[in-house]
C-alpha positions as CSV (number, residue, x, y, z in Angstrom):
1,M,75.3,73.1,86.3
2,R,77.4,76.3,86.4
3,P,81.1,75.7,85.4
4,P,83.7,75.9,88.2
5,L,86.5,78.5,88.2
6,A,88.9,76.0,86.8
7,A,86.8,75.4,83.7
8,V,86.1,79.1,83.2
9,L,89.8,80.1,83.2
10,G,91.1,76.8,81.7
11,I,93.3,75.8,84.7
12,D,93.7,72.6,86.6
13,V,93.1,73.8,90.1
14,G,90.4,76.4,90.8
15,L,92.8,78.7,92.7
16,L,93.7,82.3,92.0
17,Q,96.8,83.9,93.4
18,S,96.3,87.5,94.5
19,G,98.2,90.1,92.4
20,M,99.9,91.8,95.4
21,G,101.8,94.9,94.4
22,G,105.5,94.5,95.1
23,V,105.2,91.0,96.4
24,A,103.7,89.3,93.3
25,G,106.2,89.7,90.5
26,A,106.1,87.8,87.3
27,E,108.3,85.0,88.8
28,L,105.7,84.2,91.5
29,A,102.8,84.5,89.0
30,C,104.3,82.2,86.5
31,A,105.3,79.6,89.1
32,V,101.7,79.5,90.3
33,S,100.4,79.1,86.7
34,N,102.9,76.5,85.8
35,A,101.7,74.6,88.9
36,G,98.2,74.5,87.5
37,A,96.4,77.4,89.2
38,A,96.1,81.0,88.0
39,G,99.0,83.2,88.9
40,C,98.8,87.0,88.9
41,A,101.4,89.8,88.9
42,G,100.8,93.0,90.7
43,G,100.8,95.9,88.3
44,Y,99.9,98.5,91.0
45,K,101.1,101.9,89.6
46,L,103.5,100.6,87.0
47,V,103.1,102.2,83.5
48,G,105.4,102.7,80.5
49,A,108.8,100.9,80.4
50,P,108.5,99.4,84.0
51,L,105.2,97.8,83.2
52,S,106.4,96.6,79.8
53,A,109.3,94.9,81.6
54,M,107.0,93.0,83.9
55,L,104.6,92.1,81.1
56,D,107.4,90.7,79.0
57,R,108.5,88.4,81.9
58,L,104.9,87.4,82.5
59,G,104.1,86.6,78.9
60,T,107.2,84.5,78.3
61,G,107.4,82.8,81.7
62,T,104.4,80.6,81.1
63,D,102.0,79.5,78.4
64,R,99.3,78.8,81.0
65,P,96.6,81.3,82.0
66,V,98.2,84.1,84.1
67,G,97.0,87.5,85.1
68,I,98.1,91.1,85.7
69,N,96.4,92.9,88.5
70,L,95.4,96.6,88.2
71,I,93.8,98.9,90.8
72,P,91.3,101.4,89.4
73,E,90.9,103.6,92.5
74,V,94.7,104.0,93.0
75,V,95.6,105.1,89.4
76,G,92.4,106.7,88.2
77,A,90.5,106.2,85.0
78,E,93.1,107.8,82.6
79,E,96.1,105.9,84.0
80,L,94.1,102.7,84.1
81,D,93.4,103.2,80.4
82,H,97.1,103.5,79.7
83,Q,97.9,100.4,81.7
84,L,95.2,98.4,80.0
85,T,96.4,99.5,76.6
86,Q,99.8,98.1,77.4
87,V,98.5,94.9,78.8
88,L,96.3,94.2,75.8
89,D,98.9,95.3,73.2
90,E,102.0,93.7,74.8
91,T,100.8,90.3,76.1
92,P,99.6,87.1,74.5
93,P,96.0,86.0,74.8
94,H,96.7,83.7,77.8
95,V,97.2,86.7,80.0
96,Y,94.0,87.7,81.8
97,V,93.1,91.0,83.4
98,S,92.5,91.2,87.2
99,L,91.1,94.3,88.9
100,F,91.0,95.1,92.5
101,G,87.8,97.1,92.8
102,M,85.3,98.2,90.2
103,P,86.3,100.2,87.1
104,D,84.0,102.1,84.7
105,D,81.7,99.9,82.6
106,K,83.7,100.6,79.4
107,V,86.6,98.6,80.9
108,F,84.5,95.5,81.0
109,D,83.6,95.9,77.3
110,R,87.2,96.6,76.3
111,V,88.6,93.5,77.9
112,A,85.8,91.4,76.5
113,D,86.3,92.8,73.0
114,A,89.9,91.8,73.3
115,G,88.9,88.2,74.1
116,R,90.5,88.2,77.5
117,H,89.1,86.9,80.8
118,L,88.4,89.5,83.4
119,V,88.5,88.8,87.2
120,V,87.2,91.5,89.5
121,Q,87.5,91.5,93.3
122,V,84.7,93.1,95.2
123,G,83.6,93.6,98.8
124,T,79.9,94.2,98.4
125,V,76.9,92.4,96.9
126,E,76.1,95.4,94.8
127,D,79.5,95.5,93.1
128,G,79.5,91.7,92.7
129,V,76.2,91.7,90.9
130,R,77.3,94.5,88.6
131,A,80.6,92.8,87.8
132,A,79.0,89.5,87.1
133,G,76.3,91.2,84.9
134,L,79.1,92.7,82.8
135,G,80.8,89.3,82.3
136,A,83.5,89.1,84.9
137,V,84.6,86.4,87.2
138,V,83.8,87.7,90.7
139,V,86.1,87.4,93.7
140,A,84.2,88.0,97.0
141,Q,86.6,89.5,99.5
142,G,85.8,89.1,103.2
143,I,87.3,91.1,106.0
144,E,89.4,88.1,107.0
145,A,91.7,89.0,104.0
146,G,95.1,90.7,104.3
147,G,95.8,93.9,102.5
148,H,93.2,96.6,101.6
149,L,89.6,95.8,102.3
150,L,86.8,96.5,99.8
151,G,83.9,96.0,102.2
152,T,82.8,95.1,105.8
153,A,81.3,91.6,105.3
154,R,82.8,88.3,106.4
155,R,83.9,86.1,103.5
156,D,81.3,83.3,103.6
157,E,78.4,85.7,104.3
158,L,79.4,87.7,101.2
159,V,79.8,84.5,99.1
160,A,76.4,83.2,100.2
161,A,74.7,86.5,99.6
162,L,76.2,86.8,96.1
163,R,75.3,83.2,95.3
164,A,71.7,83.9,96.2
165,E,71.7,86.8,93.8
166,L,73.8,85.1,91.1
167,P,73.0,81.4,90.9
168,D,74.8,81.0,87.6
169,A,77.8,83.3,88.1
170,C,81.4,82.2,88.7
171,I,82.4,83.3,92.2
172,A,85.7,82.8,94.0
173,A,86.1,83.4,97.7
174,S,88.9,85.5,99.3
175,G,89.9,86.1,102.9
176,G,91.4,83.9,105.6
177,I,92.0,80.9,103.4
178,G,95.2,79.2,104.5
179,S,94.2,75.6,104.6
180,P,92.2,73.1,102.5
181,E,89.7,72.9,105.3
182,E,89.0,76.7,105.1
183,A,88.8,76.4,101.3
184,A,86.2,73.7,101.7
185,R,84.1,76.0,103.9
186,A,84.2,78.7,101.3
187,V,83.1,76.2,98.6
188,A,80.3,75.0,100.9
189,A,79.1,78.6,101.2
190,G,78.8,78.8,97.4
191,A,82.2,79.5,96.0
192,D,83.4,78.0,92.7
193,G,87.1,78.5,93.6
194,V,89.3,80.5,96.0
195,L,91.8,83.4,95.9
196,L,94.9,83.2,98.1
197,G,97.2,86.1,99.1
198,T,99.0,85.6,102.4
199,A,99.8,82.0,101.6
200,F,101.8,83.2,98.6
201,V,103.5,86.0,100.5
202,V,105.7,83.4,102.0
203,A,106.3,81.4,98.8
204,H,110.0,81.0,97.8
205,E,109.2,82.9,94.5
206,S,107.5,85.8,96.3
207,R,109.4,89.1,96.3
208,A,108.5,89.8,100.0
209,H,111.3,90.8,102.3
210,E,112.6,87.8,104.2
211,R,111.8,89.5,107.5
212,F,108.2,90.0,106.3
213,K,107.9,86.3,105.4
214,A,109.3,85.3,108.8
215,L,106.8,87.5,110.7
216,V,103.9,86.1,108.7
217,T,104.8,82.5,109.4
218,A,105.3,83.3,113.1
219,A,101.9,85.1,113.4
220,G,98.5,84.1,114.5
221,E,95.1,85.7,113.9
222,S,95.4,87.9,117.0
223,D,98.6,89.5,115.6
224,T,96.7,91.2,112.8
225,V,94.7,94.4,113.0
226,I,92.4,96.3,110.7
227,T,93.6,99.9,110.4
228,D,94.0,102.8,108.0
229,V,97.4,104.1,109.0
230,Y,99.3,102.9,105.9
231,E,97.6,105.5,103.7
232,I,100.5,107.2,101.8
233,G,100.0,106.1,98.2
234,W,96.6,104.5,98.8
235,P,94.4,106.8,101.0
236,G,90.8,106.2,102.2
237,R,90.9,102.4,102.4
238,R,91.2,100.2,105.5
239,H,93.7,97.4,105.5
240,R,94.5,94.3,107.5
241,V,98.2,94.1,108.5
242,L,100.4,92.7,111.2
243,A,100.4,94.9,114.3
244,T,103.5,97.1,114.4
245,A,104.8,100.0,116.3
246,V,103.2,102.2,113.6
247,T,99.7,100.8,114.1
248,A,100.2,101.1,117.8
249,D,101.2,104.8,117.6
250,P,99.8,106.5,114.4
251,D,100.8,109.9,115.7
252,Q,104.5,109.4,114.8
253,P,106.2,111.8,112.3
254,K,105.9,110.9,108.6
255,K,109.6,110.7,108.0
256,F,111.5,108.4,105.7
257,I,112.3,105.0,107.3
258,G,113.7,103.1,104.4
259,K,114.6,102.7,100.7
260,T,113.4,100.4,98.0
261,V,113.8,99.8,94.3
262,V,110.9,99.1,91.8
263,E,111.7,97.9,88.3
264,G,115.2,99.4,88.6
265,K,114.1,102.8,90.0
266,P,115.0,103.8,93.6
267,Y,112.4,105.3,96.0
268,L,112.4,106.5,99.6
269,V,109.9,104.8,101.9
270,P,108.1,107.1,104.3
271,R,106.5,105.9,107.6
272,F,102.8,105.2,106.8
273,S,103.6,104.2,103.2
274,A,101.2,101.7,101.6
275,A,104.2,100.0,99.9
276,V,105.2,96.6,101.2
277,P,108.8,95.7,102.1
278,T,110.3,93.6,99.3
279,E,113.7,91.9,98.7
280,A,114.8,95.3,97.3
281,T,113.9,97.2,100.5
282,T,116.2,98.3,103.3
283,G,115.4,100.1,106.5
284,R,112.9,99.6,109.3
285,I,111.1,96.6,107.8
286,E,109.1,95.9,111.0
287,E,107.5,99.4,110.8
288,M,106.3,99.0,107.2
289,A,103.0,97.8,105.8
290,L,103.0,94.0,106.6
291,Y,99.8,93.0,104.9
292,C,98.6,89.7,106.4
293,G,95.3,87.9,106.5
294,L,93.8,85.6,109.2
295,S,95.1,82.7,107.2
296,C,98.5,83.3,108.8
297,S,97.7,80.9,111.6
298,A,97.6,78.1,109.1
299,I,100.9,79.0,107.4
300,P,103.8,77.8,109.5
301,A,106.7,78.0,107.1
302,E,108.0,79.3,103.8
303,T,107.3,76.9,100.9
304,S,107.2,76.8,97.1
305,A,104.3,78.2,95.0
306,A,103.8,74.7,93.6
307,D,103.4,73.2,97.0
308,V,100.8,75.8,98.0
309,V,98.8,74.9,94.8
310,A,99.1,71.2,95.4
311,G,97.8,71.5,98.9
312,F,94.5,72.8,97.7
313,A,93.9,70.7,94.6
314,G,91.8,68.0,96.2
315,V,89.1,70.3,97.6
316,L,88.4,72.8,94.9
317,P,85.6,72.3,92.2
318,G,87.0,71.2,88.9
319,S,90.3,69.8,90.2
320,P,91.2,66.3,89.1
321,A,90.7,64.8,92.5
322,V,87.2,66.3,93.0
323,T,84.0,64.8,91.7
324,N,81.5,67.5,90.8
């Protein structure tokens, strides 16, 4: 019998938290890990001192498995190499590496040689087969997911197709999972665990702007759209967001609509920026990239990261309340 996600990563609940750039700081990641799941901080484009500051908080905030998410297509191979060097040199062994999208093959070898777990999110069967063959835990992302989309398949279709190709691989499902019932459906399709993003956007420990959180908890599935308008900083990739005045009229001028601060450094936020509004953001919040998956309809209120984890413990393989 193949081991569930919980056994592979050494966690109590087979649940991964998405490493959402801006939203998922070390505080959220550590809270999720301390609750028994696998938290993950969003590394995004951080490098040098800003990344070191996050890694320090991540490594000291929990002694449980916790991850740092990096995005190969956004930073490129050279910058990813720099980020990975910092992660492997500056964090203890319980910090795993999470990648959104496929890197070069040498990245898999480097992470394995360092004795770290590698989790790779994919949107196609081809990428999933390749990632699993190189030793990674595979996250199958369906188009129900909030944020940037790696493929065109629905979640359970992709999970089932990957399971048919990879009977012994560890596969987690991502996209539209806001309730234990939806997680159970993903497990029935062949998943060994799940990854949640939108459910953690509204966690108390999330760095999402309070207005962003309020809009997510008030939203239903029909309030989300798949678009490509928020492309400044991350071009060429569709994303699911809450419908805004910007998604309704993509011909507006690309002028600055706000300000934000990332690891102590101020930035202007242009209309159509891929950056999410955080607690450090001011300006026209409701025009910014409000990434949100179909799971929003099952997320009625802000809650703690620990409560989110507890709500899924009983339905996921490897959890104390589940008999395998």
